[in-house]
N, C-alpha and C positions, 0 to 999 in steps of 0.2 A: 627322376625321369627315366633312368636306365632300367628300372625294374618293370616299367610298363611296355618296353619294347620286346617284340617277339624274337625268338631265335630264328636264324635263317631256315627257311623251309617249313616253318611252323607258325601258325597263328594262335596266339594265346588269348583266352577270354578275359574280360575285365571281371573284377570281383562282384559278387551279387550285392544288391542293396535291398533292404527290407521294405515292405509295403508301408509300414509306419513312417519310415524316413521319407519315402516318396510323398506321402500325404502332407507331412509337416513342412517339407521344403518346396513343394510344388509352386506355390504362388510367391513365396519369399525370393526365389531364385530364378524367376521366369523372364526377367527384363531384357536379357541380352539379345534374344532372338524374337522377342514379341512382335517387333515391327518389321521383321524380314518379310518381304512380299511373298516369297515362296512358302514360308511357314504359315503366313496368314491365310493363304489360299487353301492349304491343307487343313488348317483349323476350321475354316468355313465348311469344307467338305465334311469334316467329322461332325460338325454341328448338324448339318442336314441329315447325316446318317442317324444321329441321335434322335432327331425329331421323327424319323420314320419308325423308330423302335422305342416309343415312350415308356414302355414298361420294363425296359432293361435297366439293371442297376449297375452302377460303377463300383468296382471293388474298393476304390479309395475314397468314394464319397464325393468326388469333384463333379460339378454339374456338367461341364463340357469336356475337359481334358486334364490329364495329369501331366505336369511339367516337371521334369527331373533334371537337375544339374549335378553332374559328378564333379569330383575335385579337379579333374583334368579338363573340363570345358563344359559347354552347355549341351544338354541332351533333352529333347522334348519327346515325350512318350504319351500317346493317346492309346490307352490299353484297357480293354474290357474283355475278360475271358469269355463272356457270353456274346459279344458283338461280332458281326460278320467281318469287320475290317479292323486291322491294327495299323496305325501310322506312327512312325518313329523318325525323328530328324536328328542328325548328328552334325556337329561342327567342331573343328579343331583349329586353334589359333596358329598364326604364322610362327614357324620355328619349332613346332612340336609334332610328334606323331603319337597316335594312340591306337589301341586295339579294343574292339567292342564286340559284344555278342548280339546278334539280331534276334527277333522274337522266335524264329524257327530254329535257333541254335547254330545257324551259320555264323561265321566269324568274319570280321572285316578289319583290316589295318588301314588307318587313314593317315595320309601324309600331310605335311604342312599346308595350312590354309585350305582345308577341304570341307565342303558342305555336301550332305546328301540327305535324301528323304526316302524311307522305305515304307511301302504300303503293301500289306499282305492280307489276303482273304483266303477263303477255303480252297480256291482253285489256282490262284496265281500269287507270285511273289515278285514285286516290281520295286526296283531301287532307281531313283533318279539322281544322278550325279550332277550337282549344280555348279561345282567348282572344285578344282584340285585333282587328287589322285587317290585311288583306293585299291587294295588287293582283297579279293573275296575268296574264302574257302566255304563252299556251299554244302550244306547238309542235304542229303538226299531224302526226300519225303514224298515223292510222287508229284509234287507241284512244279510248274515251270518257274524258273528264276531268271529274271531279266534285269539288265542294267541299261537305263536309257540316258543318253545325252542328246544335245541338240543335233539332229541329223542322223541318228543311228541307234540301233539296239543290239546289245550283246545278250545272246540267249544261251544259258548254260546247258550243256549236255553232260557236264561234270568235269572238274571240281575246283581247281585253283587258278585264278586269272587276275590280271591287273588292268585297270582302266584309268587312263590319264587324260584329263581334259586340259589342253594347253591354253596359254594366254591368247594365242591367235585363233582359237576356235576349232582347232583340229583335235580329234579324239584318237588316242592310240590304245589299242587292245593287245595285250600280250598274254600268252598262256604259259603257265608254269607246270601244271599237271592237268591231265584229262583233255577234254575237247570243249570248245565253245563255237557257237554259230553267230556271226556278225552280219547284220542286215542294214543296208542303206535305207533309212526310214523314208527318205524323199522319193525313193524308187522301189518301194517295197512291193508294189504290184507288178513290177517287171521282173521279179525273181532275182534282184541283185543282192547276193549274199555270198558268204564264204565261210567254210568251216576251218578252224585253226586247231592244230595239234600242239603238243608241248614244244616250246622253243620257237614258236612262230608268232608273228605280230602282223597287224594291219592298221592302217590309218583311215579315217573317214572325216569328211567335212563338206564344204560347199561343192567340191568336185567329185563327191562320191567316194567309193572304196578304192584304196590304193592296191597295188599288187601285194601279195603276201611277202613278208620280209622276215629276217632272222630277229628274234626278240632279244633285247638287251636285259635278260633276266638277272645278270650280275648287278646291274644298277639297281633293280628293284629290291633284290635281297640286301644290297648295301644300305639303302635307306631304312629298310626294316630293322637293321642292326645299328642305326644311328650314324651312318657314314655317307660321305659324298665321294663317289668314285668316278674317275674320268679316264677314258682310254682313247687317246689321240682325238680329243675334242677340240674344235676351234675355240679360241678364247671368248668369242662372243657367246657361244653356247655355254661355256663354263660359267661366265658371269651371270647369264640368265638363270642357270640352275642355282647358283649361290643366292641370287635375289629371291628365290622362292622361300628361303628359310630365314629371312630377316626383314624387319620393317625399315632398316637403314640401307636402302638399296644403292648400288654403285654402278659405275660404268667404267670401261677400260679405254685408255688412249694408247694406240700402238699395238703391235703384235698381231696384225691381221693375218699373217702367214703362219703363225705358231699353232701347232697341234700339241695339246697338253695332256699328260697322263699323270695321275696321282690319286691319293686317297687321304681323306681328312675326316676327323670326327666332327659331328655337328656341334658339340660343345666347344670345340676349338676351331670352328670354321674360318675364323679370321686369319688363321695361319695360311690359308689358301691365298689370301690377298697379299700377305707379306712375302710369300714364296714367289708369286708372280712378279712383284716389284723387284725383289732382290736378285732373282735368277734370270728373269727375262727383260728387266729394265723397262717394263711398261708402267704407265701411270694409272693409278686407281683414283677415281674422283667420285664424290657424292653425286647421286643421280637427282637432278632437279625434279620436283614434283610435277612440273609441266612438261618434262621430256617425253 
């Protein structure tokens, strides 16, 4: 797992996979995301596009789509070099991070429990973040590059930025390099948008765009390198961040006034819980599925 993590400040592409491997594994390994409603909708869109161009040939010989699963997770790829649209969907399991290369050679680092769909054509590059968090390093090729979440759009002016869709429906956009433009999709006709420079961040959700804030880029670069980093975080936020990386979620009893600082590797993230209990005397309890 360590070998797939990028170094801080750099996004590293996954290794290439041959066309023969894609064809052989496409249907064998397609089950995990086949019934995902977002993926199904995109597959239907691809089918309609295919019917509009009946004479186009698929390089891999699949009738509708090529489905590719890498060793690190499920990756769906509808890819025809002659077709006007390429659609690619990525998912990363809880507790892992991965780096992938998009069809335009842009790179993306996906955090724990992230799902996204990329749809590229001759004039636009659109990524829809369905869940989780991803950092994008965008290749310049003259086309617009947009990241959509519910309620807003991030448009790249160039080059490295992070988008985090939180559990409460708020999206946070942070810029590491270059500039991006963030637009409130619900108020797009009123000119509600903001341009962010490196080190800046903004949130959007049901209340629209927040004021521009200082980005916590150290946190982003920390998870890139497989670490959890906290700088005077309330314990409730610390536990919420911990829960992003495990299926065995927990809650904390006590310590409401504590501000916690520390750094832990994801491989040994349980050390965080033992530290909280031993140093601060709080109680860590399993989180009920119905909580």
